TORPAPA-543267 format. One record per atom (N, C-alpha, C, O): atom name; x, z, y; residue in one letter. Coordinates in pm, whole numbers. Atoms other than C-alpha are relative to their C-alpha. Layout:
% TORPAPA-543267
- CA,X,Z,Y,A
...
END
This chain:
% TORPAPA-543267
- N,102,-131,-45,X
- CA,10072,868,8373,X
- C,-24,-3,163,X
- O,69,-18,242,X
- N,27,6,-146,X
- CA,9889,875,8720,X
- C,37,136,69,X
- O,12,248,25,X
- N,-33,-134,-88,X
- CA,10022,1113,8990,X
- C,-112,62,64,X
- O,-202,1,121,X
- N,113,-62,-59,X
- CA,9805,1359,9100,X
- C,35,53,126,X
- O,130,128,146,X
- N,-13,-19,-155,X
- CA,9752,1380,9487,X
- C,-29,158,23,X
- O,-135,217,5,X
- N,60,-151,-50,X
- CA,9771,1735,9599,X
- C,-4,-13,175,X
- O,14,86,247,X
- N,7,-15,-163,X
- CA,9740,1637,9976,X
- C,-133,84,39,X
- O,-137,174,123,X
- N,145,-68,-25,X
- CA,9357,1742,9963,X
- C,0,156,-9,X
- O,-63,228,69,X
- N,-14,-135,22,X
- CA,9458,2080,9816,X
- C,77,75,125,X
- O,72,195,150,X
- N,-108,-80,-110,X
- CA,9711,2142,10119,X
- C,-74,-29,147,X
- O,-27,24,247,X
- N,67,24,-107,X
- CA,9471,2017,10381,X
- C,-62,101,90,X
- O,-84,80,209,X
- N,67,-124,-54,X
- CA,9312,2362,10456,X
- C,-141,-4,-32,X
- O,-183,-84,-116,X
- N,142,-3,22,X
- CA,8939,2460,10478,X
- C,-80,-150,8,X
- O,-43,-236,88,X
- N,110,126,-23,X
- CA,8680,2172,10453,X
- C,-106,38,78,X
- O,-123,158,99,X
- N,108,-33,-96,X
- CA,8385,2154,10679,X
- C,-107,85,-69,X
- O,-175,167,-9,X
- N,95,-86,70,X
- CA,8173,2301,10416,X
- C,30,155,-16,X
- O,-51,247,-4,X
- N,-57,-124,5,X
- CA,8403,2586,10361,X
- C,-11,89,111,X
- O,-51,205,104,X
- N,9,-68,-126,X
- CA,8426,2673,10716,X
- C,-147,28,42,X
- O,-167,134,101,X
- N,127,-31,-21,X
- CA,8056,2657,10756,X
- C,-43,127,-87,X
- O,-107,216,-31,X
- N,42,-104,97,X
- CA,7995,2896,10472,X
- C,75,115,40,X
- O,13,220,45,X
- N,-62,-93,-67,X
- CA,8257,3105,10609,X
- C,-81,83,123,X
- O,-112,202,131,X
- N,51,-46,-129,X
- CA,8105,3131,10944,X
- C,-139,61,-20,X
- O,-174,151,55,X
- N,123,-64,48,X
- CA,7755,3208,10772,X
- C,18,131,-28,X
- O,-58,218,14,X
- N,-17,-151,46,X
- CA,7910,3515,10613,X
- C,60,90,105,X
- O,36,211,104,X
- N,-63,-93,-95,X
- CA,8120,3636,10912,X
- C,-97,27,93,X
- O,-100,142,137,X
- N,70,-41,-106,X
- CA,7850,3601,11161,X
- C,-72,117,0,X
- O,-61,183,103,X
- N,75,-118,-26,X
- CA,7616,3892,11079,X
- C,109,122,15,X
- O,81,225,77,X
- N,-112,-102,-20,X
- CA,7953,4094,11056,X
- C,20,31,141,X
- O,7,142,193,X
- N,-37,11,-143,X
- CA,8052,3977,11413,X
- C,-136,65,115,X
- O,-123,133,217,X
- N,135,-51,-77,X
- CA,7676,4047,11550,X
- C,-7,162,-24,X
- O,-41,240,65,X
- N,15,-154,29,X
- CA,7685,4399,11384,X
- C,94,77,71,X
- O,70,190,115,X
- N,-86,-86,-75,X
- CA,8000,4484,11543,X
- C,-30,13,168,X
- O,-7,110,240,X
- N,64,3,-150,X
- CA,7855,4382,11893,X
- C,-76,110,22,X
- O,-49,204,97,X
- N,106,-102,19,X
- CA,7551,4574,11811,X
- C,48,169,11,X
- O,-6,260,74,X
- N,-43,-133,-7,X
- CA,7765,4878,11745,X
- C,70,51,123,X
- O,60,164,172,X
- N,-58,1,-124,X
- CA,7964,4831,12034,X
- C,-96,56,112,X
- O,-79,160,177,X
- N,87,-53,-107,X
- CA,7674,4847,12264,X
- C,-78,124,-18,X
- O,-129,179,80,X
- N,55,-90,45,X
- CA,7528,5115,12068,X
- C,84,127,54,X
- O,29,211,125,X
- N,-101,-80,-46,X
- CA,7842,5331,12132,X
- C,-8,6,159,X
- O,-21,114,216,X
- N,-19,4,-141,X
- CA,7860,5242,12484,X
- C,-143,81,73,X
- O,-139,154,173,X
- N,126,-65,-45,X
- CA,7497,5361,12541,X
- C,-7,156,-32,X
- O,-63,242,37,X
- N,-13,-157,23,X
- CA,7567,5689,12372,X
- C,82,62,68,X
- O,59,181,91,X
- N,-94,-59,-80,X
- CA,7860,5749,12571,X
- C,-52,25,132,X
- O,-29,132,187,X
- N,46,-26,-118,X
- CA,7678,5689,12889,X
- C,-115,91,14,X
- O,-137,151,119,X
- N,109,-102,16,X
- CA,7385,5892,12786,X
- C,56,144,-16,X
- O,-9,237,32,X
- N,-57,-104,5,X
- CA,7614,6164,12703,X
- C,82,58,119,X
- O,103,178,138,X
- N,-52,-48,-134,X
- CA,7793,6162,13038,X
- C,-103,24,78,X
- O,-80,115,157,X
- N,92,-7,-80,X
- CA,7454,6130,13206,X
- C,-51,151,0,X
- O,-75,223,97,X
- N,60,-129,26,X
- CA,7333,6438,13048,X
- C,97,119,21,X
- O,53,230,51,X
- N,-91,-98,-57,X
- CA,7667,6628,13110,X
- C,-17,26,156,X
- O,-32,138,205,X
- N,17,4,-126,X
- CA,7639,6525,13466,X
- C,-112,110,70,X
- O,-92,194,157,X
- N,138,-32,-22,X
- CA,7263,6631,13483,X
- C,36,171,-12,X
- O,28,239,90,X
- N,-15,-134,34,X
- CA,7346,6983,13336,X
- C,102,92,81,X
- O,91,213,98,X
- N,-85,-68,-83,X
- CA,7642,7052,13550,X
- C,-62,3,141,X
- O,-44,105,209,X
- N,77,0,-139,X
- CA,7437,6962,13876,X
- C,-102,135,-4,X
- O,-113,226,79,X
- N,114,-117,19,X
- CA,7166,7195,13750,X
- C,72,143,16,X
- O,31,231,92,X
- N,-85,-137,10,X
- CA,7427,7485,13678,X
- C,30,31,162,X
- O,-22,127,219,X
- N,-39,-5,-137,X
- CA,7574,7440,14035,X
- C,-110,30,104,X
- O,-84,97,204,X
- N,116,2,-68,X
- CA,7235,7424,14185,X
- C,-72,157,-10,X
- O,-122,211,89,X
- N,33,-124,49,X
- CA,7133,7752,14021,X
- C,64,120,38,X
- O,10,226,71,X
- N,-106,-93,-62,X
- CA,7428,7938,14113,X
- C,4,-1,156,X
- O,10,106,218,X
- N,29,-11,-143,X
- CA,7401,7824,14478,X
- C,-119,90,45,X
- O,-107,177,130,X
- N,132,-71,-41,X
- CA,7039,7956,14501,X
- C,17,151,-47,X
- O,-41,229,27,X
- N,-12,-131,48,X
- CA,7125,8288,14312,X
- C,91,65,108,X
- O,48,156,179,X
- N,-74,-54,-106,X
- CA,7403,8364,14536,X
- C,-53,15,127,X
- O,-29,121,186,X
- N,58,4,-126,X
- CA,7214,8276,14849,X
- C,-110,111,0,X
- O,-112,183,99,X
- N,99,-93,8,X
- CA,6915,8502,14746,X
- C,23,145,-59,X
- O,-67,229,-57,X
- N,-22,-125,63,X
- CA,7080,8795,14573,X
- C,10,111,74,X
- O,8,223,23,X
- N,9,-142,-78,X
- CA,7093,9022,14875,X
- C,-134,-12,83,X
- O,-151,33,196,X
- N,144,-21,-62,X
- CA,6733,8970,14955,X
- C,-51,139,13,X
- O,-49,217,-82,X
- N,75,-124,1,X
- CA,6557,9267,15095,X
- C,-141,-28,-10,X
- O,-212,-95,64,X
- N,130,-6,79,X
- CA,6252,9320,14879,X
- C,-141,-3,114,X
- O,-240,-76,115,X
- N,102,-17,-101,X
- CA,6049,9434,15173,X
- C,-39,-90,83,X
- O,-144,-83,147,X
- N,18,102,-99,X
- CA,6096,9124,15363,X
- C,-58,-139,-63,X
- O,-96,-230,10,X
- N,24,102,67,X
- CA,6009,8877,15099,X
- C,-122,-58,12,X
- O,-221,15,1,X
- N,127,77,-8,X
- CA,5748,8628,15140,X
- C,25,-127,-84,X
- O,137,-169,-114,X
- N,-1,115,89,X
- CA,5648,8324,14931,X
- C,-117,-108,39,X
- O,-226,-77,87,X
- N,100,98,-37,X
- CA,5469,8004,14982,X
- C,-113,-15,-85,X
- O,-98,-30,-206,X
- N,120,-3,81,X
- CA,5101,7996,14882,X
- C,-16,-102,-78,X
- O,36,-209,-45,X
- N,35,121,73,X
- CA,4969,7782,14601,X
- C,-154,11,-5,X
- O,-216,103,48,X
- N,163,9,10,X
- CA,4601,7693,14523,X
- C,-54,121,-54,X
- O,-156,164,0,X
- N,61,-119,79,X
- CA,4531,7990,14304,X
- C,13,111,114,X
- O,-57,211,96,X
- N,-16,-121,-105,X
- CA,4631,8221,14629,X
- C,-118,-19,80,X
- O,-196,71,112,X
- N,120,43,-81,X
- CA,4382,8020,14825,X
- C,-137,31,-52,X
- O,-227,78,18,X
- N,119,-42,76,X
- CA,4115,8062,14568,X
- C,-30,151,-3,X
- O,-145,196,2,X
- N,11,-157,9,X
- CA,4175,8435,14549,X
- C,-20,66,112,X
- O,-59,183,112,X
- N,33,-69,-131,X
- CA,4154,8487,14922,X
- C,130,36,59,X
- O,134,52,181,X
- N,-151,-57,-39,X
- CA,4540,8594,14951,X
- C,54,-84,117,X
- O,130,-46,206,X
- N,-68,115,-108,X
- CA,4605,8269,15159,X
- C,-125,-70,69,X
- O,-238,-53,24,X
- N,104,96,-62,X
- CA,4399,8037,15384,X
- C,42,-134,-18,X
- O,-47,-219,-10,X
- N,-30,131,33,X
- CA,4592,7733,15309,X
- C,135,2,-82,X
- O,225,86,-66,X
- N,-138,14,77,X
- CA,4866,7612,15056,X
- C,104,-23,99,X
- O,99,-94,199,X
- N,-120,16,-81,X
- CA,5206,7662,15183,X
- C,13,98,108,X
- O,121,98,166,X
- N,20,-118,-80,X
- CA,5112,7959,15407,X
- C,103,101,-80,X
- O,105,123,-201,X
- N,-94,-137,60,X
- CA,5390,8250,15367,X
- C,-96,117,7,X
- O,-163,163,99,X
- N,82,-131,39,X
- CA,5226,8530,15216,X
- C,83,117,-66,X
- O,194,94,-115,X
- N,-69,-95,85,X
- CA,5327,8859,15065,X
- C,-27,-17,-147,X
- O,-144,-18,-186,X
- N,36,42,135,X
- CA,5380,8783,14685,X
- C,-66,104,-75,X
- O,-66,224,-46,X
- N,68,-66,113,X
- CA,5187,8895,14396,X
- C,96,-41,-111,X
- O,172,-138,-102,X
- N,-75,13,113,X
- CA,5348,8925,14059,X
- C,-57,-104,-87,X
- O,-177,-131,-79,X
- N,7,114,110,X
- CA,5348,8658,13796,X
- C,-49,-122,33,X
- O,-115,-179,-53,X
- N,63,120,-74,X
- CA,5254,8364,14004,X
- C,131,-92,66,X
- O,208,-57,156,X
- N,-123,96,-42,X
- CA,5507,8057,14039,X
- C,-34,-46,120,X
- O,-152,-73,143,X
- N,12,47,-144,X
- CA,5551,7950,14393,X
- C,123,-82,30,X
- O,227,-61,-33,X
- N,-71,90,-28,X
- CA,5739,7678,14554,X
- C,118,11,91,X
- O,207,-71,111,X
- N,-103,-8,-119,X
- CA,5937,7836,14825,X
- C,5,178,33,X
- O,-94,251,29,X
- N,-7,-130,-39,X
- CA,6074,8181,14926,X
- C,58,40,144,X
- O,149,-33,185,X
- N,-43,-21,-121,X
- CA,6137,8340,15266,X
- C,40,141,7,X
- O,-37,222,-45,X
- N,-28,-145,2,X
- CA,6326,8674,15333,X
- C,112,24,98,X
- O,168,-68,157,X
- N,-120,-43,-86,X
- CA,6590,8875,15531,X
- C,93,61,-97,X
- O,57,112,-203,X
- N,-112,-81,90,X
- CA,6931,9008,15391,X
- C,68,102,109,X
- O,70,97,232,X
- N,-89,-76,-112,X
- CA,7136,9267,15534,X
- C,129,-79,34,X
- O,190,-153,-43,X
- N,-102,89,-61,X
- CA,7398,9128,15755,X
- C,141,25,-78,X
- O,219,-67,-104,X
- N,-146,-14,69,X
- CA,7705,9292,15577,X
- C,95,23,121,X
- O,209,61,94,X
- N,-91,-35,-114,X
- CA,7858,9333,15932,X
- C,33,147,4,X
- O,146,186,35,X
- N,-9,-142,2,X
- CA,7791,9711,15900,X
- C,-36,49,-104,X
- O,-154,83,-113,X
- N,49,-48,128,X
- CA,7798,9830,15552,X
- C,-100,117,-7,X
- O,-195,115,-86,X
- N,71,-122,-15,X
- CA,7650,10170,15644,X
- C,-138,-17,76,X
- O,-209,83,86,X
- N,116,33,-71,X
- CA,7355,10008,15841,X
- C,-74,-100,-67,X
- O,-49,-220,-54,X
- N,94,61,77,X
- CA,7087,9897,15619,X
- C,-110,-92,90,X
- O,-172,-188,44,X
- N,104,71,-71,X
- CA,6866,9781,15904,X
- C,64,-109,78,X
- O,-9,-179,148,X
- N,-72,106,-90,X
- CA,7124,9545,16068,X
- C,-42,-127,-117,X
- O,12,-126,-228,X
- N,46,140,56,X
- CA,6950,9186,15927,X
- C,62,-126,49,X
- O,106,-142,163,X
- N,-18,134,-34,X
- CA,7031,8835,15911,X
- C,-119,-62,69,X
- O,-223,2,86,X
- N,120,67,-35,X
- CA,6806,8591,16050,X
- C,-76,-61,-113,X
- O,-20,-80,-221,X
- N,80,46,124,X
- CA,6512,8450,15837,X
- C,90,-106,-87,X
- O,169,-186,-38,X
- N,-64,99,104,X
- CA,6641,8259,15525,X
- C,-108,-42,-65,X
- O,-212,24,-62,X
- N,96,87,73,X
- CA,6447,8020,15321,X
- C,54,-84,-140,X
- O,163,-141,-138,X
- N,-34,116,121,X
- CA,6473,7820,14976,X
- C,-131,-61,-5,X
- O,-230,11,-9,X
- N,116,64,-1,X
- CA,6216,7568,14972,X
- C,0,-123,-97,X
- O,109,-180,-100,X
- N,14,111,66,X
- CA,6114,7285,14738,X
- C,-83,-104,92,X
- O,-194,-74,133,X
- N,71,65,-64,X
- CA,6020,6994,14922,X
- C,-26,-156,-48,X
- O,76,-225,-57,X
- N,18,128,51,X
- CA,5861,6653,14794,X
- C,37,-125,66,X
- O,14,-126,187,X
- N,-42,134,-82,X
- CA,5982,6308,14902,X
- C,-141,-51,56,X
- O,-249,-27,3,X
- N,103,69,-76,X
- CA,5755,6127,15132,X
- C,-82,-100,-104,X
- O,-196,-135,-72,X
- N,71,103,71,X
- CA,5653,5885,14846,X
- C,-66,62,-101,X
- O,-150,4,-170,X
- N,74,-84,128,X
- CA,5548,6155,14602,X
- C,-122,85,65,X
- O,-147,115,182,X
- N,121,-100,-42,X
- CA,5239,6368,14591,X
- C,11,85,-147,X
- O,44,44,-258,X
- N,10,-106,116,X
- CA,5204,6677,14368,X
- C,-130,-23,-113,X
- O,-229,50,-124,X
- N,97,25,87,X
- CA,5005,6518,14097,X
- C,42,-15,-141,X
- O,-44,-53,-221,X
- N,-66,47,135,X
- CA,5233,6480,13778,X
- C,5,-112,-31,X
- O,4,-131,-153,X
- N,-20,155,-1,X
- CA,5263,6104,13829,X
- C,119,-36,68,X
- O,155,25,169,X
- N,-95,68,-26,X
- CA,5550,5891,13869,X
- C,-48,-83,138,X
- O,-56,-204,117,X
- N,51,91,-113,X
- CA,5420,5756,14245,X
- C,78,-115,54,X
- O,33,-215,111,X
- N,-82,118,-70,X
- CA,5706,5552,14343,X
- C,68,-74,-109,X
- O,152,-158,-78,X
- N,-65,106,93,X
- CA,5811,5396,14007,X
- C,129,8,-30,X
- O,189,-86,-83,X
- N,-133,-13,30,X
- CA,6133,5539,13982,X
- C,35,80,-138,X
- O,149,108,-175,X
- N,-38,-91,137,X
- CA,6096,5740,13643,X
- C,-17,138,27,X
- O,-36,210,-71,X
- N,-6,-148,-9,X
- CA,6089,6079,13796,X
- C,-118,43,39,X
- O,-178,-43,104,X
- N,142,-50,-13,X
- CA,5767,6278,13834,X
- C,4,114,110,X
- O,64,220,94,X
- N,8,-112,-104,X
- CA,5692,6468,14159,X
- C,140,41,66,X
- O,161,158,100,X
- N,-150,-31,-41,X
- CA,6057,6461,14278,X
- C,22,35,122,X
- O,-68,0,198,X
- N,-11,-37,-131,X
- CA,6197,6600,14590,X
- C,154,57,5,X
- O,247,21,-68,X
- N,-131,-43,3,X
- CA,6485,6803,14701,X
- C,-20,158,38,X
- O,-128,188,88,X
- N,-20,-132,-32,X
- CA,6580,7191,14751,X
- C,86,-1,141,X
- O,189,-62,168,X
- N,-89,-30,-128,X
- CA,6682,7301,15095,X
- C,3,134,24,X
- O,-91,205,-12,X
- N,-10,-111,-39,X
- CA,6805,7600,15224,X
- C,6,41,152,X
- O,75,-32,223,X
- N,-18,-41,-130,X
- CA,6771,7778,15559,X
- C,61,108,25,X
- O,26,219,-16,X
- N,-98,-106,-6,X
- CA,7066,7959,15684,X
- C,48,-1,156,X
- O,104,-99,206,X
- N,-52,-1,-110,X
- CA,7137,8085,16026,X
- C,-56,-121,108,X
- O,8,-171,200,X
- N,75,102,-88,X
- CA,6884,7834,16186,X
- C,20,-164,-58,X
- O,-40,-262,-15,X
- N,-37,118,45,X
- CA,7037,7555,15979,X
- C,-52,-46,-132,X
- O,-23,25,-229,X
- N,75,25,126,X
- CA,6837,7374,15701,X
- C,107,-113,-70,X
- O,153,-209,-8,X
- N,-98,77,71,X
- CA,7069,7212,15434,X
- C,-58,-43,-145,X
- O,-101,39,-226,X
- N,44,53,133,X
- CA,6972,6994,15136,X
- C,118,54,-121,X
- O,238,34,-101,X
- N,-70,-45,96,X
- CA,7123,7146,14822,X
- C,13,-99,-106,X
- O,126,-120,-150,X
- N,5,72,112,X
- CA,7018,6903,14550,X
- C,-125,-91,10,X
- O,-237,-43,33,X
- N,107,91,18,X
- CA,6811,6578,14522,X
- C,-40,-13,-149,X
- O,16,47,-241,X
- N,45,31,157,X
- CA,6611,6438,14204,X
- C,-51,121,-57,X
- O,-41,140,-179,X
- N,63,-141,65,X
- CA,6447,6778,14150,X
- C,-144,-16,-27,X
- O,-214,-37,72,X
- N,136,30,39,X
- CA,6108,6736,13969,X
- C,-84,141,28,X
- O,-204,132,52,X
- N,54,-135,-30,X
- CA,6023,7115,14025,X
- C,100,105,35,X
- O,215,106,-9,X
- N,-84,-120,-16,X
- CA,6151,7442,14170,X
- C,-98,102,27,X
- O,-178,81,117,X
- N,76,-98,-17,X
- CA,5971,7755,14146,X
- C,49,142,11,X
- O,154,165,-49,X
- N,-37,-137,19,X
- CA,6000,8137,14203,X
- C,-113,92,-40,X
- O,-229,64,-7,X
- N,104,-92,55,X
- CA,5807,8414,14048,X
- C,57,145,-1,X
- O,166,170,-51,X
- N,-29,-146,-25,X
- CA,5818,8791,14125,X
- C,-75,85,-117,X
- O,-193,94,-149,X
- N,82,-105,136,X
- CA,5782,9039,13822,X
- C,82,123,36,X
- O,202,142,15,X
- N,-72,-129,-48,X
- CA,5835,9381,13972,X
- C,94,-27,111,X
- O,57,-80,216,X
- N,-121,23,-87,X
- CA,6182,9370,14145,X
- C,61,-101,-48,X
- O,162,-134,13,X
- N,-90,119,57,X
- CA,6299,9078,13936,X
- C,-59,-137,44,X
- O,-169,-172,3,X
- N,17,123,-33,X
- CA,6291,8747,14090,X
- C,44,-110,-88,X
- O,164,-130,-105,X
- N,-46,114,98,X
- CA,6284,8445,13844,X
- C,-2,-119,83,X
- O,-94,-135,163,X
- N,0,109,-65,X
- CA,6391,8117,13979,X
- C,32,-118,-120,X
- O,133,-122,-192,X
- N,-11,134,86,X
- CA,6326,7776,13774,X
- C,1,-126,45,X
- O,-89,-168,118,X
- N,-19,112,-80,X
- CA,6462,7454,13857,X
- C,6,-95,-115,X
- O,64,-67,-220,X
- N,-28,133,101,X
- CA,6428,7095,13667,X
- C,38,-123,81,X
- O,-27,-166,177,X
- N,-56,124,-63,X
- CA,6619,6803,13769,X
- C,-17,-108,-82,X
- O,-60,-92,-196,X
- N,18,133,93,X
- CA,6617,6436,13644,X
- C,97,-89,43,X
- O,125,-81,162,X
- N,-94,111,-11,X
- CA,6866,6155,13633,X
- C,-9,-119,-83,X
- O,-28,-110,-204,X
- N,36,131,81,X
- CA,6833,5798,13529,X
- C,147,-59,-58,X
- O,241,-88,15,X
- N,-128,47,85,X
- CA,7108,5682,13250,X
- C,-8,-158,8,X
- O,-108,-225,37,X
- N,-43,153,-6,X
- CA,7238,5337,13241,X
- C,-107,-89,-85,X
- O,-144,-201,-52,X
- N,104,71,88,X
- CA,6990,5239,12970,X
- C,-124,16,54,X
- O,-216,-19,-20,X
- N,123,-40,-83,X
- CA,6709,5346,13232,X
- C,-61,111,-65,X
- O,-165,150,-13,X
- N,73,-129,37,X
- CA,6617,5650,13024,X
- C,25,91,93,X
- O,127,84,162,X
- N,-17,-110,-109,X
- CA,6569,5947,13238,X
- C,27,117,-115,X
- O,-33,142,-220,X
- N,-66,-111,43,X
- CA,6783,6241,13146,X
- C,-65,131,88,X
- O,-40,137,208,X
- N,60,-109,-61,X
- CA,6576,6582,13232,X
- C,92,128,-51,X
- O,156,126,-156,X
- N,-73,-111,21,X
- CA,6737,6927,13247,X
- C,-88,122,63,X
- O,-144,101,171,X
- N,67,-90,-58,X
- CA,6569,7251,13313,X
- C,62,136,-29,X
- O,100,156,-144,X
- N,-69,-110,18,X
- CA,6716,7605,13368,X
- C,-53,119,84,X
- O,-82,101,202,X
- N,56,-127,-70,X
- CA,6596,7955,13469,X
- C,89,115,11,X
- O,155,155,-85,X
- N,-77,-133,-24,X
- CA,6765,8258,13621,X
- C,-56,114,45,X
- O,-166,95,96,X
- N,85,-108,-70,X
- CA,6661,8586,13734,X
- C,111,106,58,X
- O,220,130,6,X
- N,-74,-95,-54,X
- CA,6797,8841,13953,X
- C,-94,116,63,X
- O,-213,105,92,X
- N,70,-137,-10,X
- CA,6718,9208,14039,X
- C,24,29,170,X
- O,138,34,217,X
- N,16,12,-146,X
- CA,6617,9240,14429,X
- C,27,141,30,X
- O,9,235,-48,X
- N,-56,-142,-62,X
- CA,6755,9531,14663,X
- C,-164,44,37,X
- O,-253,-33,73,X
- N,129,-71,-29,X
- CA,6454,9788,14710,X
- C,-16,53,139,X
- O,-62,166,156,X
- N,8,-62,-127,X
- CA,6474,9806,15099,X
- C,-61,-119,112,X
- O,-78,-90,230,X
END
């Protein structure tokens, strides 16, 4: 009787078997890589969104604390095109007495100094909160500089003669007076790692002092 050669059975996978295994495993490996990339993009997007929201919250809190002691009788706002058209202003950006229910990009005011709590006439120097466009941008609702942000700029505060930038990457900042309530609305944007633009908008309202 001829002995059976078992060496072929012990030699491991043949080339054909290895190729077939690779063919079956390759889609699985590619799927795993793709899933890893998707998870990575999701984590990055969530982190960007969280940072944007936190930045926006800090900005609104800073502005609110800055303007909450505004003396309403001293409040002025920057004129917009509708103010010029109605004859309330001679040019866009002029500081004017505000009318109700019109969104404007800047406010100017005085606050009680707080040095003498019983003396309401003792005021601070002029204070301002203004939204300024970047030099490369125009107010045309177009991304002029190709960075994905539209009409972006920065918010600046004028305090004791010093102008300080509060936040960049702002797509709009507006103020509206409604009776004695001042509404503030801010929108900021941030580019995520996948080149997507994450946007966040927030509005807050404060009741002004009537003096």
